[in-house]
N, C-alpha and C positions, 0 to 999 in steps of 0.2 A: 064287922071289919072286912074289908075287901081282901081277898086272897091275892097277895102280891105276885106270886108265881103265875097264877092264872091271868092276872092283869098284864104281866109282861109278855106272856105267850100270845095273848090276844093282840097286843100292840105289834109284836113281831110278825104275827100272821097278817095283820093289816099292811105292815111295811112290805112284806114280800107278795102282797096281792092275794092273800088267802081270804075267801068268803065262806062263811059256814051256813049251809042251808038250815032253815028253821026246823024242819022235821028231823034232822040228824044231830041236833045240838048236843044232846046228852052223850051220844056215842063219841063225837069228836072230843068233847071235853074230857071224858075219861081216858081216851087214847093218848092224849097229849101230856098226861101226868108224868109218864116216864121221861118224855123229852124235857119237860120243865125241871124235873129233878136232876137230869144230867147237866142241864145248863147251870143250874144253881151250884152243883158240886164243882163244875169246871171253874165258875167264877170264884169259888172259895179256895181253889187250888188243889182240890181233892181229885186229881186226875184219874187215878185208878178206879175210884168209885164211879166217876163220871163216865168212864169208858164202859163200865158194866151197864149202867142205865141206858146209855145211848145205843150200845150194841143191841140191847133187848128191844128198844124202840124200833131200830132199823130192821131187825129180824122179823118183828111182828107186824110192822106197818110199812112195807116196802113201797106201797103206792100212796102213802100219806104225803100231803103237800109239805110237811115239815121234814120229810125224810132227807131231802138234799141238805137242809140246814143241819140236821143231826149228823150226817156224814161229814160235813165240814168241821163241826166241833169235835167229832170223833177223831178225825185226822189230826186236829190240833192237840187234842188230849193225848193221843198216842205219842205225838212228837214231844210233848212236854215230859212224858214218862221216859221216853227213849230218845234223848236228844241226838245220839249218834246216827240214828236212822230217820231223823226228821225229814230230810229231803225225800226219802223213799215214800213216807206216808203222804207227803204233800203231792209228790208226782203221781201217786196212785189215784188220788182224788182228781187231780188235774186231767189225767188221761181219761177218766170216766166222764167228767163234766167240764170239758175244755172251754166251753163258751159261757159258762156261768160267771156271775159277779164274784162268787166265792173263789173260783180258779184264779182270777186276776188278783184278788186279795192275797192268796197264798203266794202267787208269783212275786207280788210286791214285797211280802215278808221275806221270802228267800233272797230277793235282790238286796234288801237292806242288810240282811245278815252277811251276804257275800261282800258288801261294801265294808262292813265292820271288820271283816277278816282280810281286807285289802285285796280281795279277789275281784278287781275292777272289771275285767272283761266279762267274767261270769255274771256279775251284777247287771251290766248293761244288756247282756244277752237275755237275762230273765225279764227285764223291763220290755225289751223288744218283743219277746214271746207274748207278753200280755197284750201288747198292741196288735200283734199279728192275729191273736185270737178274736179280735173284733171288739175292742173296748169302745164304749161310747166316747164322744168327743171330749167331754170334760175330763174323763179318766185318762184318755190318751194324752191330752195336754199335760196332765200331771206326770204321766210316765216319762214323757220327753223332758220335762223339767228336772225330774230326779236323775234321769240319765245324764243330763248336763252337769248336775252336782257331782255325780260319780266321776265323770271325766275330769272335772276340776281337781278332785282329790287325787286322781291318777296322774295329774300333771299334764294332761292333754287338753290344754286350754283352747286350742283351735277347734277340736271336736266339740267341746263344751259350748262354744259360741254358735256352732252350727245347730246344736240341739235347741238352744235358746231361740235362735232365729226361726227354727221350724215351728216352735210353739206360737210365735207371733204371726207367722205366715199362714200356717194350716189351721190354727184355732184362734183367730183374732177376737172372737167373742168370748173366749174362755177367761175366767178370772186369773188363770195362770199366765196369760199373754203379757199384760203390762209388767207383772212381776218378773217374767223371763227377760223382757227387754231391759228392765232396770238392772237386774243382776248381770246381764251381758255387758252393760255399760260399766258397772263397777269392776267387772273382770278386766276390761280394757284399762281402767284406771289403775288397778293394782299392778298391771304390767307396764305402767308408765307410757302406755300407748294413748296419749291424751287426745290426739286428733280423732282416732276411732271411737274413744269414749264419748267425745263431744257429739259425734254423729249419732251414736247409739242413744244418747239422752235426748237429742233433738228429735229423733224418730219417735221415741216414747211420748215426748211432749206433743208431737203432731198427731199421733194416732189415738192417744188416750188423754186428752187435755183435762178431763174431769175426774180421772181416776185418782183415788186417794194417794197412791204411791207416786203419782206424777208430781204432786205438790212437794214431795221429798227430794226431787232431783235437783232442786235449785242449788243446794250446797255442792252436790257432786258435780253438777255442770260448771259451777263457778270454779271449782278446783281444776277441772279439765282445761277451762279457758286459761286459768292462771299458769298451769304447768306448760301450756303451749306458748306462753308469752303474749296471749291475747288479753292484756290486762284491762283494757277498757270494758270489754265484754264480760270479763270476770267480775269487775266491780258491779255491773248491772245485774248479773245473775245472783250475786250475793245479796244485793239490796232487795231484789224480788223475792228471795227466799226468806228474808228476815221474819215476816209474819208467821211463818210455819216452823221456825226453828226453836228448839228449847234454849235455855240460857247458855248452856255449855257450847252449843253449836253457834249461837250468836256471837259469843266471845271469840271463837275461832274465826268466824267470818269477818269480824272487825279487824283482826290481825292481818288476814289475807287482803282485805281492802287497803289497809295501810301499806302493805308490801307492794301491792299493785300500783298505788299512787307513787310510791318510792321509785319503782322501775320507770314510771311514766314521767319522772322528774316533776311531779306535782307535789312539791315539798310542803306547802302549807297544808294541803289535804292529808298528806301522808302523816305529817306531824300531829294533826288533830286526831286522826284515828289511832296512832300509836299511843297518844296520851289517854284516849278513851279506853284502849285495851289495858293500859297500866292501871287506870282507875278500877276496871272490872276485876283485875287480878292482883290488886294491891295486897302485899304481904304474902304472896305465894311465889313459888319458884317460876311460875309461868311468865311473870312480868319481865323476866330477863330477855325474852324474845323481842319485846318491844324496844328495850334499851339497845339491844344489838342492832335492830333496824334503824333506830334513831342515830346510832353511831355511823352507819353507812350513809344515812341521809346527810349528816353534817360533813362527813368525809367528802361526799360528792360536791358539796358547796365550799370545800377547802377551808372549813372552820375546824381545823385539826384539834385545837384544844378542847372544844365541845365534843368532838367525835371521841377523843380518848377518854373523856369523862364518862360518856355513855357506855363505851366498851368496858370500862372498869366496872360499871354497875352490872353488866351482863357476865362478868368474869368470875362469878361466884360458883363454887362447887368444883367438880372434877370431870364433868361430862364434856362432850365434844364442843358444845356451845361455849362453855367456859374457856376452853383452850383457844378456840378461834378468837373469842373476844379479847383475851389477854394478848394474843399475838397482834391483833389489829390495834390494840391500845398502844403497844410499843411502836408499831409502824407509823401511827398518826403522831405520836410524840416525835419520832424521827423526822417526819415530814414537816412538822412544826418547828424544826431546828432545836428541839429540846433533847439533845443527844444524851445528856446525863440521865434525864428521867427515862428515856428509852432504854438505856443500858440497865437501869435499875429494874425496869419491867421485864426485860429479857432475863435478867438474873433471877427475878421472882419466879418466872415461868420455869427456869431450870431447877429451882429449889422444889417446885411443886410437882413437876412432871419430868420423868426420866425416860418414859417409854409410852407408846400408844399414839393415838391420833394427834396430828399437828406438831409432834415433837421434831420431826425432821425439818419441816418448813421453818419452824420457829428458831431452832438451833442454827440453821443455815443463815437466816436473816440476822440473827444475833452475831454470828461470826463475821458476816459481811460488815455490820455496823462497827464491830471492834476493829476490823481490818481498816475500814475507812478512817477511824479515829487514830490509827497508828498503834493500836494496842494488839500487836501481832501475837504475843504470848497468850492472851485471853482467847483470841480467835482460834489458835491451835488447840487450847484446852477444851473449847466448846465443841470443836469438830471431832476430836478423838473418840468421845463416846459413840458418835454416829458410826465411825468407820470400824469400831470394834464389833458392831452388829451389822456387818456389811451385807449379809444375806437379806436383811430387812429394808435396805435402802432402795428408795424409788429414784433418787437423784444421785446415784453413785458417782457418775462422771463429774457432776457439778461440785459435789462435796469434796471429792479427792482433788479436783482442780483447785478449788479454793484453798484447801489444806496445803497443796504444793505452793501456791502463791504466798500464803502466810509464812510457811517455812523459808521461802526464798527471801521475803522481806525481812525475816528475822535472822538472815544469814546462816540458816541451817541447811546448807546446800545439799548434803547427802540425803537427808530426810526429804527435802523438797523433790529431789529426783525420784525417790521411791514413791512419793505420793502421786506424782504425775504418771509414773509407770502403772500404778494401781488404777488411776483414772482411765488410762489408755486400755487397760485390760478388761474393764467392765463391759460386758457384752450387750447389755440392754440400753446402752446410751446412744443418743443421736450421733451419727458419724461426725457431724460438725463439732460436737462437744469433744469427741475423741481427738479430732485433729487439733482442737485448741489445746487439749491436755498435752498432746505430743509437742506442739509448738512451744508451750510453756516449759516442758521438760528440756527441750533443746535450748531454750533461752537460759535456763538455769545452768545447764552445762556450759553454754557459751560464756556466761557471766563468770563462771567458776574456772574458765580457761580450759575446759575439756572440749577443745575445739573439734577434735576429730569425731567424737561421739555426736556433738551437736550438728556438725555438718551433714552426717549421714541422715539424721532425722529431717533436717531442713530440706535436704535433697529429695527424700521420699515424699514429703508433703507437697513439694512443687510438682513432682511427677504425678501424684494422685489428682490434684486439683489445680492445674496450671492457670486456669481462668478465674479462680476465686481469689479474693483478696489475701487470704492467708497463704495460698500457694504462691502468689506473686511475691509477697514479702519474704516468704521462706527462701526463694531463689536468691534474693539480695543477701540474706544472712548466711546462706550456704557459701556464697562467694566470699563474704567477709570472714567466715570461719577459715576458709582456705587461706585467706590473706594472713590471718593471725597465726596459722600453722606454718607460715612462710613458704607455702606452696603457691607461688605467685602465678604459675602458669594456669592451673585450674581456676584460680581466683579471677585472672584476667578473662578467661573464656566465659565464666559465668556472669561477670559484670557486663561484658559485651553482649551476652545473650539477653540479660535483663534489659539493657538499654534498647535492643532491637525489638523485643516482644512487648515491652510496656513503655513506649516513648513518652506517655503522658503521666506516668506514675510519679508520685511526689518524691520518691527516692531516686529518680533518674539522675538528679544533680549529684548527690553523694556517690552514686554508682560511677558516674563519669570521673569524679575526683579520685575514687578508689581505683578505677581502671588505670588512670594515669600513674598513680602511686605503684600499682602492681608492675607495670612496665618499668617504672623507675627502679624498683627494687631488683628486678631481673637484669638491670643493666641495659634494657632496650630503651635507651634514652630517646631515640628518634620516635619510636611508637608512643612514648609517654606524652609527647608534646601535644598531639592531636586531641586526646580526651581531656587533657588539662585545659586546653583552649576552649573546648566545648563546654566544660564546667563554667568557665568564666562568662560564657555567653548566656548560660541558662541559670546560673546561680543568682539569686536575689537575696542580698544580705538583710537580715531582720534589723529592726530599729535598734535593738540591743543585742549585739553579737558578742557571744562569749569568746569567740576566736575569729580573727580576720582571715577567713578561708580564701578570699580573693587575693589578699597579699601573699599568703602562703603558696597559693597556686602559681602566681607569677614568679615567686622565688624558686619553686620547683622547676618551672619551665626554664628559668635562667640557669639553674643547676644542670638541667638536661643539656642545654646548649654548651655549658661549661665542660661537662663530661664528654661531649662529642667533639670538643676542641674547637667549637664554633664560638670563639671568644667575642667576636664583634656582636653577634646576636645576643650572647649572654649579657654583655655590657648593656646593650640596648634594653633588654628585658629588665635587668636589675634597676636601670635608671627609672623605670616606670613606678617603682615603689620607694624611691628616695624620699626620705622625710616621713614615711609611714611609721606608725607606732602601734604595735611593735613591728619589727622587720626591717626598718630603714637602715639600722646599723649593719645588719647582716648584708644588705644589698650593697652598701658602700664598701664594706669589707671585701665582698666577692668581686666587686669591680677592680679593686686593687690587685687581688689575686689573678683576675683575668688579664690585667695588663702584664703581670709578671709572666704568666704562661704565654702571652703573645710576644715575650722578650722585649717588652717595652718597660724596662726596669725603672727608668726615670719616672714615667707615669705611675708605675706601681708604687714606688716609694712615696711620691708626692701625694697620691691618693690615700695611702695608709696613714701618712702624717696628718692629712686632712681629717681622716676618720678619728684619729686620736684627739684632735682639737674639738671635733663636733660631738663625739660620744666618749668623753673621758671615763664615764662610769659604766660603759658597756661591758658585758661579760666577755666580749671579744677583744677588749683593749690590750690585754696581756699578749694575746696571740698576734695582734696587729704589730705591736712593738717587736715581738719575737720574729715575725715574718720579715720586718725591715732588716733586722740583723741577719736573718738567714739569707736574704737576697744578697747582701754584701758578702756573706761567706761563699755563696755559690758563684758569685762573679769574681772571686779572688781578691776582693778588697778586705784583707784579713784584719788590718788595723782598725778599719771602720766597723768591721763585724764585731770585733772584741768590744769596742766602745758601745755599740748598740746592744750587745748582749748584756753588758754591764748596766746599761740603762734599765733593761728588764729587771735585773736583780735589785737595782736601787729603787725603782718605782713600785715593784710588786714583790717585796721580799718574802711575804708569807704565803706565796702561791707555788703550785707545782712548776709554773713557768720559770721561776727563779732557779730551781734546781736544774731544770732542763737547760736554761741559758748557761749556767755554770758548766754543765757537762759539755755544751756546744763550744764554750770558750776552749775547753780542752781539745775538742775536735778541730777548732780553728787553728790552734797552735800545732796540732798534729799535722794538719794539711800544709801548714807553713814550714814544716820540717823542724820546728823548735820543740823537740821531744821532752826536754827537761821542763819547760813551761807547761807542756801538755800534761805531764805526769803530776806536776804541782796542781794544775787546775782540776784534774780528776780526783786527786786526794782531797781537794777542798770540797768537792761534792760530798765525799764520805764524812768529812769533818763537820761541815755546816748543815748538811741535809741528811742526817742518818735515817730519817723516815721516808726518804724519797724513793721513788720507783727506779731511780737511775743509779742506785748503789751498785747493782750487779754490772750494768753497762760501764760504770766508772772503773770497777775492778778489771773488767775486760780491757778497757782503754789503757789502764796502767800496764797490763800484760803486753798489749800490742806495742805501746810506745817503748817499753823497755826492750822488747825484741827488735824493734826497728832501730833503736839506738845502740844495739849490740850489747846490751846489759843483761844481767841475770834476771830471770823472771821471778819476781817476788809476789806475784798476784795472790797465791794461796796464803802466804804469811800475812799479807795485808788484810785479807778477809778474816783470818783468825784473830788478828789484833783488833779489827773492827768489832767482831762479835764479843770479844772480852770487854771492850770499852763501852759497847752499846748493847748489852744483853736484852734489854727491854724494847729495843727499837722494833717498829712494825716490820722492818725488812729482815730482822734476825731470822724469822721463820723461813722466809724465802731463800735466804743465804744458806741456812742449814739444809734446806730442801735441795738447793743447787749443788751443794757438796755431795749429798747422797746421790743425786741424779748423775753427776759427773762420774762417780764410781760405777754406777750402773752402765753408763755409756762406755766406760773403759773395760767392761767385762768382769769387774771385781764384784761378783754377785753376793758373796758372803759379806763383804765389807759394806755393800749397799744395803743389805738386810739390816745390819747392825745400825747403820746411820738412819735408816727409815724408822726402825724401832725407837731409836733415841729421839728422833723428830716427833713421832707420835706421842711419846711420853711427855715431852716438855712444851709442845706448842700450845699457844693460846688462840691460834687462828685456825678455824675449822675450814677455811676456804680451800686449803691445799691438802687436807686430810684424805679426801677420796683419791687424789693423785698419789699420795704417799702409800696408801693401802694397795692401790692398783700396781704401782711399780714394785712394791715389796712382793705382791703376789706373783708378778712376772719373774722376779729374782728367785722366789721359791720354786717356781716351775723349772727355771733354768738349772737349779741345783737338785731337781727331782724330789723336792719336799712337797709332795702333792697335797697331803692333808693340811699343811700350813697354808698352802696356796688357796685351797678351797675355803678355809676359814677367813682369809683376808678378803677374797671375793664376796663371800656371804656378808661380811661386815659392811661392805659398801652397799650391797643390795638392801640390807635391813635398816642401816642407820643413815644412809645418804641416798635414798631412792630417787631424789630429784636431781642428783648431780649428773654431770656429763659422763661420769665413769660408771654409772649404774648399768647402762645398756651393754657396754663392753664386758662388764663383770658377769652379767647374766649369760652372755654369749660364751664367755670363757668357762663358766660353770657347766653349761650345756655341753661344750666340747670335751671337758675333762670327764664328765659323767659318761659320755659316749665312749671315750677311750678306755674307761674302766668297765665297760659292758653294762652300765646302769642305764639302759635305754629308755625306760619309762621316766626316770628322773631327768634324763637329758631332754626328753620331749616336754616335760613340765617346765623346765627352765626356758626353753625356746618359746613355749607358749606364753610364759610370763613376759619374755622379751617382746613378743608381738603386741601384748597389751600395754606395756609400760615404756617400751623403748623408743617410741616415736616412729615416724615414717622412715627415718634413715636406716632403721634396723629390720624393716619388714622382710626384705629379701633374705637376710641372714637367718631370721626366725623361721621363715617358711622352709628353707633348705635344711636347717637343723631339725625341725620336726619331721620333715620327710625322711631324712637319714635315720632318725630314731625309729620311725614307724617301719621302715623297710628292714631294719635290723631285728625288729620284733616279729617280722613276717607279715605285717599288715600292708600288703602292697597297694590295696585300694586306697587306704587313708594316705599312704605315702604319695601316690600319684596325685591325690587331691592337693596336697601341700605344694608339690613341685609345680602344678598347673597354676596354683594361686601366685606363686613367684613369677611365673611367666605373664600373668595378668598385670603385674607391676612393671615388669621389664620383659618384653617379648623376645629378646635375644640374649637372655641371661644364661651363660654357659653352664654354671653349676646346676641350674634347673633342668636343662637338657640332659646333662650327665645323670641326674637323678632319675629322670624318665627312662633313660637307657637302662639303668639298674633295675627298674621295675619291669621293663620289657624282658630283660635277661631272666629275672625271677619267674616271669610268666611264660618263658620259652619262646618269646617273639624275638628271635636273634637277629633277623634281618632289620626289624624296626629299630633294634638297639644299634646295629651298625650304622644305619642311616643317621641317627642322632649323634653318634660318637664321632663319625668322620667329620661332621661339620665343626666340632670342637677341636679335635686333634689337629686338623689342618691349619687352624688359625690361632689357637691359644698356646702361648709359651709359658704359662704359669703352671702351678701345681694341678689346677683343674685340667689342663691339657695333658699332663702326665697321667692323671687318673683315667681320662678318656682313652688314651692310648693303651693303657693296661687293660681296661674293660673291653676294648676291641679284641684283645687276646683271649679274654675270658669268654666272650661271645663265640669266637671261633672254636675254642677248646670244647665248650659245652655242646656245640652243634656237631662235633666230630671232625672239624676241619683242622687237624693238628698241625699241618705244615703252615697253614695260614696263621694259626695261633703263634707258632714259633717266630714267624716274621714280625707279627705285631708286638710280641713281647720284646723282641730284639730292638725294635725302634724306641722303646722306652729309654734304654741306656744311651742310645745314640742321640736322641732328641732332648731328653730330660734327665741328664746325668746328675743334676744338682739335687734331685728329689729322692733321697735315700729310701723312703718308705715304699714308693712305687717301683723303684729299681729292685728292691728285695722281693716284693711280691711278683714282679715280672720274671725274675730269675727262677723262682719256685715254679711258677706256671710253665715256664719254658722247659724246665727239667721234667715236669709231669707230662708235657706234650711229647718230649723226646722218648720218654718211657712208653707212651702209647704207640709211638712210631717204631718201637723196638730198636732204639738207638741208645743203648745203655751208656756207651762211652761219652756221647754228647751230653746225656743227662748228668753223668757223674761230673763232667767238667763244669756244668752250670751250678751244680750243687756245691762243689768245692769253692767256686768263685763266691757264691752266696755266703758260705761259712767264713771265708777269708775276709771279704770286703764289708760284710754287715753282721759281725759276730753277735751283736746285742739285740738283733731283731727277732721277733717271734718266728719269722720264716727261716732264719738260720737254725733255730732249734729243730724245726720240722725237717730241714735239709739234713741235719746231722742224724736224725732218727732214720731217715731213708737210707743214708750212707751206711749206717751201722747194720741195718737190716739186710742190705745187699752184699755185705762183706762176709 
């Protein structure tokens, strides 16, 4: 039997170039036994015993040709025994034998270990050391290759590609070169750098056409072409690679060929390859990819029902492909007008998937479909889960905008506005989407009659993008919002601006029409005519017009001429629309009125009679007959007037014109001096028309006729009798209100309070309740019942916030809170007034908030409010007085005087009195006491009616005299104050000063 150890040692000796001389064979053979035993022990993992054998061999055979190998294994055995010091054992060997193959082997080992420990720089450095020590080309190529692999693991792909390229360039004949170029191409591919990957694979193919690995690049090269969109080249690469691919890769190649044909619109070839792929993957999950591709193929050909069928086959499972397929199934059903099926598919998606990929896109399309079908509630329900996970939304702006539109369509306006506000607030949304959200928010507010808020947004949108379509349209709606707020001046300015800036815009016609109306509403009838005529020139009526704007425009032009007293032009304009439907009746009616205003009474009467013959069923017929009667009344033909008024009653007995005519019969008799018949006619109004609006006027007529006839006034008893006989009449409430109101006007505040309380208890008509509470609150104030007054004002604000009395009530609450020293509460009331009171209360609200802030010592905020008031009205005296008060607080006395002098010189109201008093305060605080005395003295001279400021001025005057050491003058002022204004707070202070000086 051959000694295995001896055989291995001989082979190893041959490998390392060892030759044994014949004459020394026995010696060498016995000397290598220790070496062989050490190697055997090392291979068996007995490292300690191996160290002993190898050390003995090295110590006794230092010059032996196996000594280097023995030291190599000794270093490795020591390292295995003491792993913590592995590197030191290796480095000791390397330092002694740096250019040996064993040194590079150990460096490779250390490099691999460093890589395992993620010490990537160290690993690369170790490979580089091995190269620097002079490795042969084959080994150097390998070192560069592994350095590239380390760089990949370290994430430095750019450096890795450089190492791979070095292998190919420096060692082109090495077996590692084609492998390096191949791996470099795969690296590009993994980074989706398909162009570079293609170049790398093409370089490999060119330089190593016969290399085994080159035959494997066909699939990778095809993928690179495919990912670059070079589909024809991809198809060729895949087909070339087919003979070298295993079945799995062939299947993948078939799918990619199908996809490439699909992209190239080669639908027949694509379909054939998809079907081949399905046959290859039948019964597996993979076949879904082909069904998905077929779905897109049919979708492109607009065969939507086939597309939806294929997408349905791909929609199995819960992965991303299934989600996409289910989404596109619904989309294709929708495109095929199968809305019911589409909605069912969307709902199925919602049941299966509540989070994850494609949820947002699908839910959004689902909501759009529901919205388009008019199912706004479902659209809202679909979108709400998305907005509850707002931080995950990619389409936040679009989702919130659609939600806002759905709420708006569902008439949930408050929620709609909030949704649009949320859309506007999303920061990662395209600015155009934000602007659309803001526009929609403004449109909701506009449609909900929140015109002021809408106008501000429309205005800001126009300012931001005046040349974009949304900015142009926003200017029009900003103007229209002003119009609806009855702020016709700003409306006219913006309509005019719109027409000048965008003369070709489709809304320029409506803008011209609205501009004319704005001037008309302001009473600028002359200016109204021009834009209305422009509208007539530019307006093209549609085939089916819901409203005859051309007719309406001519009527408004006629009305403008009528209002200007230019009756001939008015008549000429009205004649242009005679016979129009609708509008012709109004034109003929106005022609009659124009004749009357031109004092052509005959033509007026004949025209109105013609009107009655031509339009007997017109809504204006009652008024036309009434106007005939009224003309006779005004021309003094009383008998004919009575006859014509009686005709109104006979022809239109159930209308308000009958009651009005009966009342005017009374007026006719009154003007004729026949007071008894007048009284009888007035009483007939109350008897025949108890629900008429003319009951109160009739009662007043009876009162005047009785007084004129020298009889006793029985008007009050007539009213009381009427109320007893007609307790349920609609006028009963107004009559009771009139009774309470008369007591209020007569100064009987306690009686008025009782009557208003009674009215509030029994009335069934809420129309006058805000007025009743308001008047009652005033009466409470007059009788110093402040808590009751506050309750009444608060009732109006809380229960009737939309009434005309809500604004004055908030102002009164703010004023009362201020007078009681509740300054923060006062500020809050005035702030609420600014928000809810409308434009007519803005000045009062700003001044109220300013006064409250200055009372709390917040001069900066007070100044802000006063200046806001001046922005509304640049010459508003209360605002200038407020700024003067701020200046006094800040010690800027000369600034205060400059402001106050302007007011005190021209204003004769209480504001002027306050200004004059504050002039005294400014002088007193600046130490100019004589000037202060003079200013205080002017208060009583110029504003004697205003007790509050006279009392304050007398106290200030006395204090200034004391500073001037004129105690007699001071005492006289204090005594006057105590005597003339005993109930004022200043009188109490005056008495305290008098008591302290006596």
